[in-house]
GUNURO-801971 format. One record per residue: x, y, z of N, C-alpha, C in turn; residue in three letters. Coordinates in steps of 0.1 Angstrom, whole numbers. Layout:
R    n_c1    n_c2    n_c3   ca_c1   ca_c2   ca_c3    c_c1    c_c2    c_c3   residuo
R       X       Y       Z       X       Y       Z       X       Y       Z       ALA
...
END
This chain:
R    n_c1    n_c2    n_c3   ca_c1   ca_c2   ca_c3    c_c1    c_c2    c_c3   residuo
R      11     -11      -1       1       6      -1      12      18       0       MET
R       6      20     -13      15      35     -10      11      45       0       THR
R      20      51       5      11      60      19       1      75      12       PRO
R      -2      76      -1     -10      80      -6     -31      76      -3       ASP
R     -21      62      -8     -34      51      -8     -34      48      11       ARG
R     -28      50      15     -31      48      34     -38      58      44       GLY
R     -38      72      34     -36      86      37     -51      91      30       SER
R     -60      80      19     -74      79      15     -84      73      25       GLN
R     -74      58      28     -82      51      41     -81      55      52       LEU
R     -74      64      60     -71      67      69     -86      80      76       ARG
R     -83      90      63     -92      98      66    -111      97      67       SER
R    -115      87      57    -130      83      62    -131      78      79       PRO
R    -121      70      85    -119      64      92    -120      75     100       VAL
R    -108      85     107    -107      93     109    -125     103     120       ARG
R    -129     108     100    -140     112     106    -145     105     108       ALA
R    -151      92     106    -157      82     110    -157      77     129       VAL
R    -149      79     132    -146      83     146    -153      99     152       ILE
R    -145     105     144    -147     119     159    -161     120     154       TRP
R    -170     119     144    -186     122     142    -194     108     148       LEU
R    -189      98     156    -193      86     162    -194      97     173       ALA
R    -176     100     178    -170     109     190    -184     115     197       LEU
R    -184     120     186    -193     144     187    -209     138     191       GLY
R    -212     122     187    -223     121     189    -226     117     205       MET
R    -212     105     207    -215     108     221    -212     113     237       ILE
R    -206     128     232    -204     139     237    -220     143     239       ALA
R    -224     146     233    -240     154     230    -250     144     239       VAL
R    -250     126     235    -250     121     249    -253     125     261       GLY
R    -245     133     262    -240     138     282    -258     145     281       ILE
R    -254     160     276    -261     163     278    -278     164     275       PRO
R    -280     152     263    -292     145     264    -296     143     274       VAL
R    -287     133     283    -295     127     296    -296     137     305       GLY
R    -289     152     310    -299     156     312    -308     167     313       VAL
R    -310     169     303    -323     172     298    -334     164     299       VAL
R    -333     144     303    -344     142     299    -346     136     315       TRP
R    -332     141     321    -333     140     338    -341     149     342       TRP
R    -344     160     338    -347     177     341    -362     174     339       ARG
R    -368     170     325    -380     171     319    -386     160     327       LEU
R    -379     143     326    -388     134     327    -392     132     343       ALA
R    -409     134     340    -417     127     355    -416     115     360       PRO
R    -416     118     375    -411     109     381    -426     100     391       ARG
R    -423      89     387    -438      85     399    -428      86     415       GLY
R    -437      80     415    -445      79     437    -448      68     442       GLU
R    -443      64     450    -456      52     457    -454      57     476       VAL
R    -468      55     476    -472      52     490    -468      41     505       THR
R    -467      47     520    -458      37     520    -474      35     533       VAL
R    -475      20     533    -488      16     539    -483      -2     544       VAL
R    -489      -8     551    -483     -10     561    -488     -23     556       ASP
R    -466     -27     561    -465     -39     553    -452     -38     540       GLY
R    -455     -23     535    -445     -25     523    -449     -11     513       GLY
R    -450     -11     503    -457      10     490    -467       4     487       VAL
R    -475       9     481    -480      10     466    -472      21     458       VAL
R    -478      21     446    -473      24     436    -489      41     439       LEU
R    -483      51     439    -494      55     430    -505      54     418       SER
R    -521      66     421    -526      63     409    -518      70     399       GLU
R    -511      81     399    -500      84     385    -490      80     383       THR
R    -486      66     388    -471      65     393    -470      55     381       ALA
R    -480      58     374    -476      44     353    -478      52     348       SER
R    -482      65     350    -481      73     338    -469      76     339       GLN
R    -464      85     347    -451      92     348    -446      78     342       ALA
R    -443      68     340    -429      61     332    -434      56     322       PHE
R    -445      58     315    -445      60     302    -440      71     300       VAL
R    -447      85     307    -440     101     299    -428     100     302       ALA
R    -421      97     310    -404      93     313    -397      82     295       ALA
R    -406      77     299    -399      70     281    -402      76     267       ASP
R    -414      83     270    -420      95     261    -408     102     264       GLY
R    -398     109     272    -394     125     269    -380     110     266       TRP
R    -380     107     270    -365      98     269    -363      92     249       PHE
R    -378      90     246    -373      87     231    -379     101     224       ALA
R    -385     108     227    -381     128     221    -371     128     221       PHE
R    -367     132     228    -354     138     232    -342     130     218       LEU
R    -340     119     222    -330     105     215    -341     109     201       THR
R    -348     108     197    -349     114     185    -349     123     176       LEU
R    -349     134     182    -345     147     184    -328     146     176       ALA
R    -322     139     192    -306     142     186    -308     139     180       ALA
R    -307     126     172    -309     118     163    -310     124     146       GLY
R    -321     134     150    -326     138     133    -315     150     132       ILE
R    -308     157     146    -306     172     146    -284     160     142       LEU
R    -283     151     142    -270     142     139    -269     143     123       CYS
R    -285     135     123    -279     134     107    -288     141      97       GLY
R    -290     153     102    -288     164      90    -272     170      95       THR
R    -268     170     102    -254     177     105    -247     165      97       VAL
R    -243     153      89    -237     146      85    -245     155      69       VAL
R    -258     151      66    -262     153      59    -260     170      52       ALA
R    -257     177      56    -248     189      53    -235     182      50       VAL
R    -232     184      58    -217     187      61    -208     174      49       ARG
R    -218     166      49    -212     156      37    -198     151      37       ARG
R    -193     147      60    -183     147      61    -187     134      72       ARG
R    -185     122      74    -183     114      59    -195     111      52       PRO
R    -190     107      44    -200     103      35    -203      90      36       ASP
R    -213      82      28    -216      70      22    -217      64      33       GLY
R    -214      49      31    -220      36      44    -211      39      60       ILE
R    -192      43      50    -185      51      71    -198      61      73       PRO
R    -204      67      74    -220      78      77    -223      70      81       ALA
R    -229      60      76    -240      57      82    -234      47      90       ALA
R    -231      39      93    -219      31     105    -219      40     117       ILE
R    -212      52     113    -212      57     120    -225      67     131       ALA
R    -236      68     125    -245      72     129    -255      64     136       LEU
R    -255      49     131    -255      37     138    -252      40     146       THR
R    -241      28     154    -227      26     163    -227      42     171       VAL
R    -223      55     169    -226      66     173    -241      67     181       GLY
R    -247      66     179    -267      71     178    -272      53     192       GLY
R    -265      46     190    -269      41     196    -259      42     213       VAL
R    -249      47     209    -244      42     215    -242      55     233       ILE
R    -241      73     221    -251      82     226    -263      79     233       ALA
R    -272      70     227    -285      71     237    -285      60     247       ALA
R    -273      50     254    -271      47     265    -264      56     274       ILE
R    -254      67     271    -246      81     276    -263      80     280       VAL
R    -264      86     272    -276      95     278    -287      93     290       ALA
R    -291      79     284    -299      66     298    -293      66     307       TRP
R    -276      64     304    -268      61     319    -275      77     331       ARG
R    -270      81     323    -264     102     325    -283     101     341       VAL
R    -283      97     326    -302     103     332    -304      99     344       GLY
R    -301      84     346    -300      73     354    -296      76     365       VAL
R    -285      81     366    -278      80     375    -278     105     385       PHE
R    -280     107     371    -287     118     383    -304     120     389       LEU
R    -308     111     387    -322     108     389    -319      95     401       GLY
R    -313      93     406    -315      81     411    -322      85     429       ARG
R    -329      73     434    -331      72     447    -330      66     452       GLN
R    -329      68     468    -322      62     477    -334      47     471       PRO
R    -330      33     477    -347      23     476    -357      21     477       ASP
R    -369      28     473    -386      29     483    -385      20     493       ALA
R    -381       7     494    -390       0     497    -369       0     513       LEU
R    -365       3     511    -357       3     531    -364      17     535       ASP
R    -363      25     523    -368      44     529    -380      38     536       LYS
R    -389      28     532    -401      28     536    -403      17     550       ALA
R    -393      16     552    -393       7     566    -391      21     577       ARG
R    -384      30     573    -379      36     581    -388      53     588       SER
R    -401      48     571    -415      60     571    -431      56     577       SER
R    -436      68     583    -443      67     583    -458      57     572       SER
R    -465      50     578    -480      50     562    -484      62     565       VAL
R    -487      63     555    -490      80     543    -483      83     540       GLY
R    -469      84     534    -454      93     536    -456      84     525       THR
R    -456     102     512    -452      92     500    -438      97     492       VAL
R    -432      93     487    -420      86     485    -413      87     468       LEU
R    -410      91     463    -402      97     453    -398      83     445       PRO
R    -398      84     432    -389      70     427    -385      74     417       VAL
R    -373      71     413    -359      74     411    -362      68     397       GLY
R    -356      81     390    -363      77     369    -349      60     366       LEU
R    -361      63     356    -353      46     351    -361      49     337       ARG
R    -357      45     328    -359      36     310    -362      22     318       LEU
R    -383      23     318    -388       6     315    -388       3     296       ARG
R    -393      11     291    -389      14     275    -376      11     270       ALA
R    -368       0     273    -355       4     264    -356      -1     253       THR
R    -364      -5     238    -360      -2     227    -358      10     223       GLY
R    -363      19     228    -360      34     227    -347      39     231       VAL
R    -343      30     234    -322      32     231    -319      32     220       LEU
R    -329      26     207    -326      24     191    -340      36     185       LEU
R    -339      50     193    -344      59     185    -334      69     175       THR
R    -325      68     183    -311      80     184    -300      71     172       TRP
R    -305      64     165    -292      58     159    -309      60     144       ALA
R    -319      54     144    -329      50     138    -333      66     132       ILE
R    -335      73     143    -337      89     137    -329     100     126       GLY
R    -316      95     131    -300      97     126    -298      91     108       ALA
R    -300      81     109    -298      74      99    -310      76      89       ILE
R    -325      74      88    -337      83      90    -328      96      72       ALA
R    -329     108      83    -326     116      82    -315     118      70       THR
R    -302     111      74    -292     114      66    -295     104      56       PHE
R    -302      97      54    -307      88      37    -321      99      30       PHE
R    -325     104      41    -334     112      31    -332     126      27       ALA
R    -321     129      39    -318     144      34    -311     139      21       ALA
R    -299     125      18    -294     122       7    -306     119      -8       THR
R    -311     115      -7    -324     107     -12    -331     128     -18       LEU
R    -335     133      -9    -335     149     -11    -324     155     -18       ALA
R    -318     148     -23    -311     159     -21    -304     158     -39       ALA
R    -309     143     -45    -301     141     -60    -289     129     -56       GLY
R    -293     131     -48    -269     122     -44    -278     103     -43       ARG
R    -272      99     -48    -268      80     -45    -253      79     -36       MET
R    -255      75     -28    -243      75     -20    -239      59     -27       VAL
R    -229      65     -34    -219      53     -37    -203      52     -30       GLN
R    -197      40     -29    -192      35     -27    -178      30     -34       GLU
R    -187      23     -46    -178      17     -56    -182      19     -67       ALA
R    -179      26     -78    -181      26     -90    -192      18     -99       ASP
R    -200      13     -97    -209       2    -101    -220       6    -118       MET
R    -212      17    -123    -221      22    -141    -235      27    -133       GLY
R    -243      33    -123    -249      32    -113    -247      50    -116       TRP
R    -256      60    -127    -256      71    -120    -272      73    -110       SER
R    -275      90    -115    -281      97    -105    -296      93    -109       ALA
R    -293      89    -119    -308      88    -126    -312      76    -127       ARG
R    -299      66    -124    -303      49    -132    -294      42    -133       GLY
R    -292      27    -137    -282      25    -137    -280      24    -152       PRO
R    -289      26    -160    -287      24    -179    -290      34    -183       TYR
R    -285      49    -177    -286      60    -185    -282      63    -199       ASP
R    -289      64    -207    -284      64    -224    -281      76    -224       VAL
R    -274      92    -216    -266     103    -222    -260      97    -218       SER
R    -248      90    -206    -241      81    -204    -231      76    -218       ASP
R    -237      69    -226    -234      62    -237    -230      70    -250       ALA
R    -221      55    -260    -212      66    -263    -225      66    -279       PRO
R    -218      73    -281    -230      83    -298    -229      66    -304       PRO
R    -236      63    -311    -240      54    -325    -240      43    -325       GLY
END
């Protein structure tokens, strides 16, 4: 491999790594915003334990919904930035958006859970009087929403790429933007 070919390979790899790291770094503020916006459930101390409040299940669903919304918005933002900048392009961008999106969502999840942690309600209930209302820590119950960042980023990137009329090509396969058999590219005669 010539040095020229090696530098051509390193440039997309470097761009993919920086893109993924940038997305992961954005996961921290997304986790903080989720922690600030997501409602928390509550439990009430009764004889022999705790019971969920009437609105606890709604709070749990809303917390998952806020996470899905925030990570989807972050994914759309990341996909738009990559589509506009076109660095990296094609398959390397798709890989970076997918891997970076999943890892960034995991980072956001763990940051939000860390900031929203509460002492275990059962342990705290033992030392609390009957009727005391205790908050429940922030949790993500619908773990499938960890994919929304990556899905939003990939969908936006591909939609923007197609809307701009660009075909994502990694190798010259004889395809043009108008299809595989463009007669304008054919030699005369």
